[in-house]
C-alpha positions as CSV (number, residue, x, y, z in Angstrom):
1,M,77.9,92.2,68.5
2,S,77.5,92.2,72.3
3,T,74.3,90.9,73.8
4,M,72.7,93.1,76.4
5,D,71.3,91.6,79.6
6,P,67.7,92.8,79.6
7,R,67.8,93.6,83.3
8,L,70.7,95.9,82.7
9,A,69.1,97.4,79.6
10,A,66.1,98.4,81.8
11,V,68.4,100.0,84.3
12,S,70.4,101.9,81.7
13,A,67.2,103.2,80.1
14,E,66.1,104.9,83.3
15,R,66.9,108.5,84.0
16,H,65.9,110.3,87.1
17,Y,66.1,114.1,87.3
18,A,66.0,114.4,91.0
19,A,66.9,117.3,93.2
20,S,66.2,115.5,96.4
21,D,68.8,113.3,98.0
22,T,66.1,110.7,98.8
23,D,65.4,110.0,95.1
24,W,68.2,107.4,94.6
25,H,67.4,104.4,92.4
26,I,68.9,101.1,93.5
27,D,70.6,99.2,90.7
28,A,69.9,95.6,91.7
29,A,71.6,94.1,88.7
30,L,74.7,96.3,88.9
31,S,75.0,95.6,92.6
32,E,75.0,91.9,92.0
33,M,77.6,92.2,89.3
34,S,79.8,94.5,91.3
35,I,79.6,92.5,94.6
36,Q,80.5,89.3,92.7
37,F,83.5,91.0,91.3
38,A,84.6,92.5,94.6
39,I,84.5,89.3,96.7
40,E,86.0,86.9,94.1
41,P,87.5,84.0,96.0
42,G,91.2,84.4,96.8
43,M,91.1,88.2,96.4
44,Y,89.5,90.4,99.0
45,L,89.7,88.7,102.4
46,G,88.3,91.3,104.7
47,S,84.6,90.3,104.9
48,T,85.6,86.6,104.8
49,I,88.0,86.5,107.7
50,M,86.3,89.0,110.0
51,P,82.9,88.0,111.4
52,T,80.3,90.8,111.0
53,V,77.9,91.7,113.8
54,P,74.9,93.8,113.0
55,V,74.4,96.6,115.6
56,D,71.4,98.8,116.3
57,K,73.4,102.0,117.1
58,Q,76.2,103.8,115.3
59,Y,78.3,103.8,118.4
60,D,78.1,101.8,121.6
61,R,80.2,99.6,123.8
62,Y,81.0,95.9,123.8
63,Y,82.0,93.8,126.8
64,I,85.4,92.3,127.5
65,W,85.3,89.4,130.0
66,D,88.4,88.9,132.2
67,K,89.6,85.5,131.1
68,D,91.3,84.7,134.5
69,Y,87.9,84.4,136.1
70,W,87.0,81.7,133.6
71,F,90.2,79.6,134.0
72,R,91.2,80.0,137.7
73,I,90.1,76.7,139.4
74,P,88.2,77.5,142.6
75,Q,87.6,75.5,145.7
76,T,84.6,73.3,145.0
77,K,84.5,71.0,148.0
78,R,81.6,71.9,150.3
79,A,81.6,70.9,154.0
80,P,78.2,69.7,155.5
81,A,75.9,72.5,156.6
82,T,78.0,75.2,154.8
83,R,77.3,77.3,151.8
84,A,79.0,76.5,148.5
85,N,82.0,78.7,147.6
86,Q,80.8,81.8,145.8
87,V,82.6,82.8,142.6
88,E,82.4,86.0,140.5
89,T,83.4,87.4,137.2
90,S,85.0,90.7,136.1
91,V,84.1,92.6,132.9
92,S,85.3,95.7,131.2
93,S,84.1,97.4,128.0
94,N,85.4,99.1,124.9
95,A,83.7,101.3,122.3
96,Y,83.0,101.0,118.6
97,Y,82.0,103.7,116.2
98,C,80.6,102.8,112.7
99,H,82.0,105.3,110.3
100,N,80.3,105.8,107.0
101,W,82.5,104.6,104.1
102,A,81.2,105.9,100.8
103,L,82.2,106.8,97.3
104,E,80.3,108.2,94.2
105,E,81.3,108.7,90.6
106,K,79.6,110.7,87.9
107,I,78.9,109.8,84.2
108,P,78.2,112.7,81.9
109,F,74.9,112.4,80.0
110,E,76.8,112.9,76.8
111,D,78.6,109.5,77.4
112,L,75.3,107.8,77.9
113,S,73.9,108.5,74.4
114,N,74.7,105.1,73.0
115,A,72.9,102.2,74.7
116,D,75.6,99.5,74.4
117,A,78.3,102.0,75.5
118,A,76.1,103.3,78.3
119,L,75.6,99.8,79.6
120,A,79.4,99.1,79.7
121,L,80.1,102.5,81.2
122,E,77.6,102.0,84.0
123,E,79.0,98.5,84.7
124,S,82.6,99.7,84.8
125,T,81.6,102.7,87.0
126,A,79.8,100.5,89.5
127,R,82.7,98.1,89.5
128,H,85.3,100.9,90.0
129,I,83.4,102.3,93.0
130,M,83.0,98.9,94.6
131,Q,86.6,97.9,94.0
132,L,87.9,101.1,95.7
133,L,85.6,100.5,98.7
134,M,86.7,96.9,99.0
135,L,90.4,97.9,98.6
136,D,90.0,100.5,101.4
137,Q,88.3,97.9,103.7
138,E,91.0,95.3,103.0
139,N,93.7,97.9,103.7
140,R,92.1,98.9,107.0
141,I,91.7,95.3,108.2
142,A,95.2,94.3,107.1
143,A,96.7,97.3,108.9
144,L,94.8,96.5,112.0
145,M,95.8,92.9,112.1
146,T,99.5,93.3,111.0
147,T,100.3,95.9,113.6
148,A,102.2,94.3,116.5
149,A,100.7,96.7,119.1
150,N,97.2,95.5,118.4
151,V,97.7,91.8,119.1
152,G,98.4,89.8,122.2
153,S,101.8,88.4,121.2
154,G,104.0,87.6,118.3
155,A,107.5,87.6,116.9
156,A,109.5,89.6,114.3
157,L,111.6,87.2,112.3
158,S,115.0,88.2,111.1
159,G,118.1,86.8,109.4
160,T,118.2,83.0,109.2
161,N,114.8,82.7,110.9
162,Q,113.0,84.3,108.0
163,W,111.2,81.8,105.9
164,S,113.0,83.1,102.8
165,D,116.1,81.4,104.3
166,R,115.0,77.9,103.2
167,A,118.0,76.2,104.7
168,N,117.7,77.4,108.3
169,S,114.2,78.7,109.0
170,D,111.4,76.6,110.5
171,P,107.9,77.8,109.6
172,V,106.1,75.0,111.2
173,S,107.8,75.6,114.6
174,D,107.1,79.4,114.3
175,V,103.4,78.9,113.6
176,T,103.1,76.2,116.3
177,T,104.5,78.6,118.8
178,G,101.8,81.1,117.9
179,R,99.0,78.6,117.8
180,L,99.9,77.1,121.2
181,W,100.2,80.6,122.7
182,I,96.6,81.4,121.8
183,Q,95.3,78.1,123.0
184,K,97.2,78.3,126.3
185,E,96.1,81.9,127.0
186,T,92.4,81.4,126.1
187,G,91.4,77.8,125.7
188,F,90.5,78.5,122.0
189,K,92.3,76.9,119.1
190,P,93.1,79.6,116.5
191,S,90.8,79.1,113.5
192,T,92.5,81.3,110.8
193,M,95.8,82.2,109.4
194,V,96.4,85.0,106.8
195,V,99.7,85.4,105.0
196,G,100.8,88.0,102.5
197,Q,101.3,86.8,98.9
198,E,105.1,87.0,99.2
199,V,105.0,84.9,102.4
200,H,102.9,82.3,100.7
201,D,105.2,82.1,97.6
202,S,108.2,81.6,99.8
203,L,106.4,79.1,102.0
204,I,105.4,76.8,99.1
205,L,109.1,76.7,98.0
206,H,110.4,75.9,101.5
207,P,111.8,72.3,101.7
208,D,110.0,71.6,105.0
209,M,106.7,72.5,103.4
210,I,107.4,70.7,100.2
211,D,108.1,67.5,102.1
212,R,104.9,67.7,104.0
213,V,102.5,68.5,101.1
214,K,104.1,66.5,98.3
215,Y,101.5,63.8,98.6
216,V,98.6,66.2,97.6
217,Q,96.7,64.4,94.9
218,R,96.4,67.5,92.7
219,A,98.5,70.5,93.4
220,D,95.9,73.2,92.6
221,K,95.5,76.3,94.7
222,A,92.7,74.9,96.9
223,N,94.4,71.6,97.7
224,V,97.8,73.2,98.4
225,E,96.3,75.8,100.7
226,N,94.2,73.1,102.5
227,A,97.3,71.0,102.9
228,I,99.3,73.9,104.4
229,A,96.4,74.6,106.8
230,D,96.6,70.9,107.9
231,V,100.3,71.1,108.4
232,F,100.0,74.2,110.6
233,G,97.0,72.7,112.5
234,I,94.8,75.6,111.6
235,A,91.4,75.2,110.0
236,K,91.5,78.1,107.5
237,Y,94.5,79.4,105.6
238,F,94.2,82.5,103.4
239,V,96.6,84.3,101.0
240,G,96.3,88.1,100.9
241,G,97.1,88.7,97.2
242,V,95.5,92.1,96.7
243,P,97.9,94.9,95.7
244,K,97.6,98.6,96.3
245,Q,99.1,101.7,94.7
246,N,101.1,103.8,97.2
247,A,102.1,106.6,95.0
248,A,100.0,109.8,95.3
249,E,97.5,110.7,92.6
250,G,98.9,112.9,89.8
251,L,102.5,111.5,89.8
252,P,104.0,110.1,86.6
253,T,103.8,106.4,85.9
254,S,107.5,106.1,86.7
255,A,106.6,106.9,90.3
256,S,104.3,103.9,90.7
257,S,104.7,102.0,93.9
258,M,102.7,98.8,94.1
259,T,102.8,96.6,97.1
260,F,100.7,93.8,98.5
261,I,98.2,95.0,101.1
262,W,98.9,92.1,103.6
263,G,102.7,92.7,103.3
264,K,105.2,90.2,104.7
265,A,103.3,89.1,107.7
266,A,101.5,86.0,109.0
267,S,98.5,86.7,111.2
268,I,97.1,83.8,113.4
269,F,93.8,84.3,115.2
270,Y,90.5,82.9,116.3
271,A,87.4,84.2,114.6
272,S,84.0,83.0,115.8
273,A,81.9,81.0,113.3
274,A,78.8,82.1,115.2
275,P,79.3,85.9,115.7
276,G,77.5,87.7,118.4
277,R,78.1,90.6,120.9
278,N,78.7,88.2,123.8
279,I,80.6,85.6,121.7
280,P,84.4,85.6,122.1
281,S,86.3,86.4,118.8
282,G,89.7,87.9,118.1
283,V,88.2,90.1,115.5
284,Y,84.8,91.6,114.7
285,A,83.3,94.0,112.2
286,F,80.4,96.0,113.6
287,R,77.9,96.9,110.9
288,W,75.2,99.5,111.3
289,R,72.5,100.2,108.8
290,P,70.4,103.3,109.6
291,A,67.1,104.0,108.0
292,G,67.3,105.2,104.4
293,F,70.8,103.7,103.8
294,T,72.0,100.6,102.0
295,D,75.0,98.3,102.4
296,F,77.2,97.8,99.4
297,I,74.4,98.5,97.0
298,V,74.8,100.5,93.8
299,E,72.5,103.5,93.9
300,T,71.9,105.9,91.0
301,K,70.6,109.4,90.7
302,D,70.6,111.8,87.7
303,D,71.7,115.3,88.4
304,D,70.3,117.7,85.9
305,D,72.3,120.6,87.2
306,I,75.6,119.1,86.1
307,K,74.0,116.9,83.4
308,A,75.4,113.6,84.8
309,R,74.3,110.3,86.2
310,I,75.7,109.7,89.7
311,K,76.6,106.2,91.0
312,R,77.0,105.8,94.8
313,V,77.9,103.0,97.2
314,N,78.2,103.2,101.0
315,Y,78.1,101.3,104.2
316,F,78.6,101.9,108.0
317,Q,81.2,99.8,109.7
318,D,84.0,99.6,112.4
319,E,86.6,96.8,112.5
320,R,88.1,95.9,115.9
321,I,90.4,93.4,117.5
322,T,88.1,92.6,120.3
323,A,90.3,90.1,122.2
324,T,94.0,90.6,121.9
325,Q,94.8,87.2,123.4
326,L,93.1,85.6,120.4
327,A,95.5,87.1,117.9
328,Y,99.2,86.4,117.3
329,L,101.4,88.1,114.7
330,L,104.5,87.0,112.8
331,S,106.1,90.0,111.1
332,T,108.9,90.4,108.7
333,V,108.4,86.8,107.8
334,V,110.4,87.0,104.6
335,A,113.3,89.2,103.6
C-alpha cells in the first residue's frame, strides 16, 4: 500500500468551485515535486546555462557597448600645461519582450473520487505540464544558440573534419579555435560549452580524447565531463541529452520522429556568473513577473461548469544572445 505524503493529501482534499480567474490555489508541494523533476541534473539545461535577469517591465531595451572603445589604446602621455586626452564610448541598444509561456490541463472530478488515485493523478498532471514547459524552453534556447546567424563566428564541419571520423578529425583544435576567437574579440574567456548527446558520445570514443582523459580516477559521468572541460580549457561542459517528438499530434506510432533537442552542434560561449543588465554576457534570459502571476508554480482551480480540476503553470520570459562576439558555434560536428 502506498504511503501518502500528508502535505499532498491536504492539497488533494481541497476543492475550489471558483468562477473568478483570481481564485487559483497554489500547490506548494506539487510545485516542489514538479520543479525537482524538470531540472534534474544532466537533463534540462536551459535555466542552468542561461543567466536570468529579473526585469521590471514586460518589454524594454538593453544596452550594447561598442567593444572597440574598450580595447583601442589611446594616447595617454600628457604634455605640461595641457589637458589630458579625452576618450569616449559608443553604445547602442536592442529590445526584449517577455512572452507569457503557459499551459494548463484538466482532471475530471470523476477521476478524483479515490484519494490515492487522485494524489497520483494530480502529481502526474503537474509533472506533465512542467515537463512540456521545460521542453519548450529547452527547444527555444537550443534553437537560438545553434543557429549560425545568431552568433559571432563558427564553423560547419564536414567530411574528415567531423568528430565521428576518429582517424582524421581534431576536436581539441576545433574548440581551441573557437575559444581563442572569443577571447581575442572580447577579452573574455568562454565559460561554457554545450554539445548534443550524439556529439558527446562520439567525443568520448575519439582516440585524442581517450588519450587525454584516460587517467581519470573514476570514469563516472561527472568526472569524465569535468575532464573534457579541462582538456578544452573551458570551465563548464554540458551534454544536451533531452529528446523531443517531431511528429505532429494524431499521427500513428509508426510516424514517430524523436531527435535530440541540441542536435549535432557544439556551442561555445561566455555566460556571466553575476548577471545584470549592464554586465556583459553572451546570453541572457529576461524574466518578468507581473502582479498576480507566479513563476513555474503549479496553480489549481476547480471549474464547476465543466466538473474538472484545472492545473496551470506559467512564466514570462525572453531569451536573447546579447553579445554575438561572446558566442561561437560548431555545427554538423558529427555525421
